[in-house]
C-alpha positions in Angstrom: 196.1 98.4 47.2 192.8 96.4 47.2 192.2 94.1 50.1 189.4 92.0 48.6 191.7 89.3 47.0 191.0 85.6 47.3 194.7 84.8 47.4 197.6 86.4 49.2 201.1 85.9 47.8 203.7 86.3 50.6 207.3 86.9 49.6 209.7 86.5 52.6 213.1 88.1 51.9 216.5 88.7 53.4 219.4 90.4 51.5 218.4 89.4 48.0 217.6 92.7 46.4 219.1 91.5 43.1 216.6 88.6 42.9 213.6 90.0 44.7 212.3 92.0 41.8 211.7 88.9 39.6 209.7 87.3 42.4 207.6 90.4 43.0 207.0 90.9 39.3 205.8 87.3 38.8 203.2 87.9 41.6 202.0 91.1 40.0 201.6 89.4 36.6 199.1 86.8 37.9 196.0 86.4 35.8 193.8 86.8 38.9 194.1 89.7 41.3 196.2 88.9 44.4 197.2 90.6 47.6 201.0 90.8 47.6 203.0 91.1 50.8 206.8 91.3 51.0 208.1 90.4 54.5 211.6 91.8 54.9 213.3 90.7 58.1 216.6 92.5 58.7 217.9 93.1 55.2 221.0 95.3 55.2 221.3 95.7 51.4 219.2 98.0 49.2 216.0 96.0 49.5 214.0 99.0 50.7 215.1 101.0 47.6 214.0 98.1 45.3 210.6 98.0 47.1 209.9 101.7 46.5 209.2 100.9 42.9 206.2 98.8 44.0 204.6 101.3 46.3 200.8 101.2 46.1 200.8 97.7 44.5 202.6 95.7 47.2 202.5 95.7 51.0 206.1 96.0 52.3 206.7 94.8 55.9 210.1 95.9 57.1 211.6 94.6 60.3 215.0 95.7 61.5 215.9 92.4 63.2 216.5 89.1 61.4 215.0 86.2 63.4 215.3 83.6 60.6 213.1 82.7 57.6 210.2 81.2 59.6 209.5 84.5 61.3 209.4 86.2 57.9 207.0 83.6 56.6 204.8 83.9 59.7 204.8 87.7 59.6 203.6 87.8 56.0 200.9 85.1 56.5 199.6 86.7 59.7 199.3 90.0 57.8 197.5 88.4 54.9 193.8 89.1 54.5 192.8 86.4 52.0 191.4 82.9 52.3 194.3 81.3 50.5 198.0 81.9 50.7 201.0 81.1 48.5 204.6 81.6 49.5 207.0 82.7 46.8 210.6 82.7 48.0 212.7 85.8 47.0 215.0 83.8 44.7 212.1 82.0 42.9 209.1 83.0 40.7 205.8 81.7 39.4 204.1 81.6 36.0 201.3 84.1 35.4 198.6 81.4 35.5 199.9 79.7 38.7 197.3 81.1 41.1 194.4 80.7 38.6 195.1 77.1 37.8 195.6 76.1 41.4 192.4 77.9 42.4 190.5 76.0 39.8 191.3 72.7 41.6 190.8 74.0 45.1 187.6 72.3 46.0 186.0 72.4 49.5 187.3 69.0 50.3 190.9 69.7 49.2 193.8 69.9 51.6 196.0 71.9 49.3 196.9 72.2 45.6 200.4 72.0 44.2 202.0 71.9 40.8 205.1 70.6 38.9 208.1 72.8 39.2 211.5 73.4 37.5 214.8 73.9 39.3 217.1 76.2 37.3 220.8 75.9 37.9 223.4 78.6 37.2 224.9 76.6 34.3 221.5 76.7 32.5 220.5 73.2 33.5 217.0 72.4 34.5 215.7 69.7 36.8 212.0 68.9 36.6 210.2 68.2 39.9 206.9 66.4 40.4 206.2 66.3 36.6 203.9 63.5 35.7 203.7 62.4 39.4 199.9 62.6 39.0 197.4 63.8 36.4 195.9 67.3 36.7 193.0 67.0 39.1 192.2 65.9 42.6 193.4 62.7 44.2 193.0 60.8 47.6 195.2 62.2 50.4 196.7 58.7 51.0 198.6 59.0 47.7 200.4 62.2 48.8 200.9 61.1 52.4 202.8 58.0 51.0 204.9 60.3 48.9 205.7 62.7 51.7 206.9 59.8 53.8 209.1 58.4 50.9 211.2 61.5 50.4 214.0 62.8 52.7 212.7 66.4 53.0 209.4 67.7 51.6 207.6 69.3 48.6 208.5 73.0 48.5 205.7 75.3 49.6 206.9 77.5 46.7 204.8 75.4 44.3 201.7 75.1 46.5 198.5 76.9 47.5 197.1 76.5 51.0 194.2 77.8 53.1 195.5 80.6 55.3 194.0 79.0 58.4 195.7 75.7 57.7 199.1 77.1 57.0 199.0 79.2 60.2 198.1 76.2 62.3 201.0 74.3 60.9 203.4 77.2 61.3 202.6 77.7 65.0 204.2 74.3 65.6 207.9 74.8 65.3 209.6 72.4 67.7 207.2 69.6 68.1 206.8 68.3 71.8 207.7 64.7 70.8 211.0 65.6 69.1 214.3 64.3 70.4 216.2 66.0 67.5 215.8 69.6 66.4 217.1 71.5 63.4 215.9 75.1 63.3 213.5 75.7 60.5 213.4 72.0 59.4 210.0 70.5 59.3 207.5 73.5 59.3 207.3 73.3 55.6 206.5 69.6 55.8 203.8 70.3 58.5 202.1 72.6 56.0 201.5 69.6 53.8 200.9 66.9 56.4 198.6 68.5 58.9 195.8 69.5 56.4 195.7 65.8 55.4 194.0 65.1 58.7 191.0 67.2 57.8 190.4 66.8 54.1 190.0 63.7 51.9 191.7 65.0 48.7 194.6 67.1 47.4 194.9 68.8 44.0 197.8 68.7 41.5 198.5 70.7 38.3 200.7 68.7 36.0 202.5 71.7 34.6 205.7 73.5 35.7 204.2 76.7 37.0 206.8 77.4 39.8 210.5 78.0 39.2 213.2 77.6 41.7 216.7 78.9 41.5 219.5 76.6 42.7 222.5 78.7 43.9 225.1 78.5 46.6 223.2 81.1 48.7 220.0 78.9 48.7 219.1 77.6 52.2 218.4 74.1 51.0 221.5 73.9 48.7 223.7 75.2 51.5 222.3 72.7 54.0 222.4 69.6 51.9 226.0 70.4 50.8 227.2 70.1 54.4 227.1 66.6 55.9 226.3 67.7 59.4 223.6 70.1 58.3 222.1 67.4 55.9 221.9 65.0 58.8 220.3 67.6 61.0 217.7 68.3 58.3 217.0 64.6 57.8 216.4 64.1 61.6 214.3 67.2 61.8 212.0 66.0 59.1 211.8 62.5 60.7 210.6 64.1 63.9 207.8 65.9 62.0 206.7 62.6 60.4 206.7 60.9 63.8 204.6 63.8 65.4 202.1 63.6 62.5 201.6 59.9 63.0 201.1 60.3 66.7 198.4 63.0 66.1 196.8 60.9 63.3 196.7 57.8 65.6 195.2 59.8 68.5 192.5 61.2 66.2 191.7 57.8 64.8 191.3 56.3 68.3 189.6 59.4 69.7 192.4 59.3 72.3 191.8 62.9 73.3 188.3 62.2 74.5 189.2 59.1 76.4 192.2 60.8 78.0 190.1 63.8 79.0 187.5 61.5 80.6 190.2 59.7 82.5 191.9 62.9 83.6 188.5 64.4 84.7 187.7 61.2 86.7 191.1 61.3 88.4 190.6 64.9 89.4 187.2 64.1 90.9 188.7 61.2 92.8 191.5 63.3 94.2 189.0 66.0 95.2 186.8 63.5 97.0 189.8 62.1 98.8 190.9 65.6 100.0 187.3 66.2 101.1 187.2 63.0 103.1 190.5 63.8 104.8 189.2 67.2 105.8 186.0 65.6 107.3 188.1 63.0 109.1 190.4 65.7 110.6 187.4 67.6 111.9 185.6 64.5 113.4 188.8 63.0 115.1 189.0 64.0 118.8 191.8 66.4 119.7 194.6 65.0 121.9 193.4 67.1 124.9 189.9 65.7 124.6 191.0 62.0 124.6 190.3 59.9 127.7 193.3 58.3 129.3 193.0 54.8 130.7 
């Protein structure tokens, strides 16, 4: 398979051999050439057999141990060789023009590009997501920041295109150091959208449903939101991510890092000087045996 693609499509998977083929095929049918990586973490079904049909066209990463979805995402993205990355989940798929239309809007000053999406339910019902939120084009990041703070979870990365370096930076932060609540896997997807906003003035949006999500009982999000305890854990997890983002944003705006570094450096110099003076004092003070008694 060629390795000179502009975009890598990463498909993390676990025990969904019956759905995986549609996701892979949609990646292969893109109107621009893409590197395609399937990251299989611990599947015990016939996923390896399904993937044999794509030998030579798709890179297949097979790990025997399942450490959760985030590790599968990270494995595929670390292995990607392209400047841009898209994640297609193994129970979803994308329209043939998805990558091309997102790339057309990905300007140098864009944080990311995403599109409208359709959620397809088993009974045939369709729910439109993000449709007509914005016009096709680029928009100020404040608009999308406000939206990401107004919803309980986040936009699905399954309808977005990111820079590989940005998505890796976000994924390396799993449990943020400021968090008092933690729900495994909750928030990394939000970080993918929020953290790039600190470095770019715009984001892109394609006002067409080019990504398609399957809602089913085995879906991670559907399963979590159907359980009150899990739903609360998710909500708190995403709240911690927003709090962390605001702390970082405030620190950058005030240049707090530079001021704190100067202060820490000054304190270290002061402590070093004090230790030095104490050593001089200990050498210059007369020993007990040398003191004159009155």
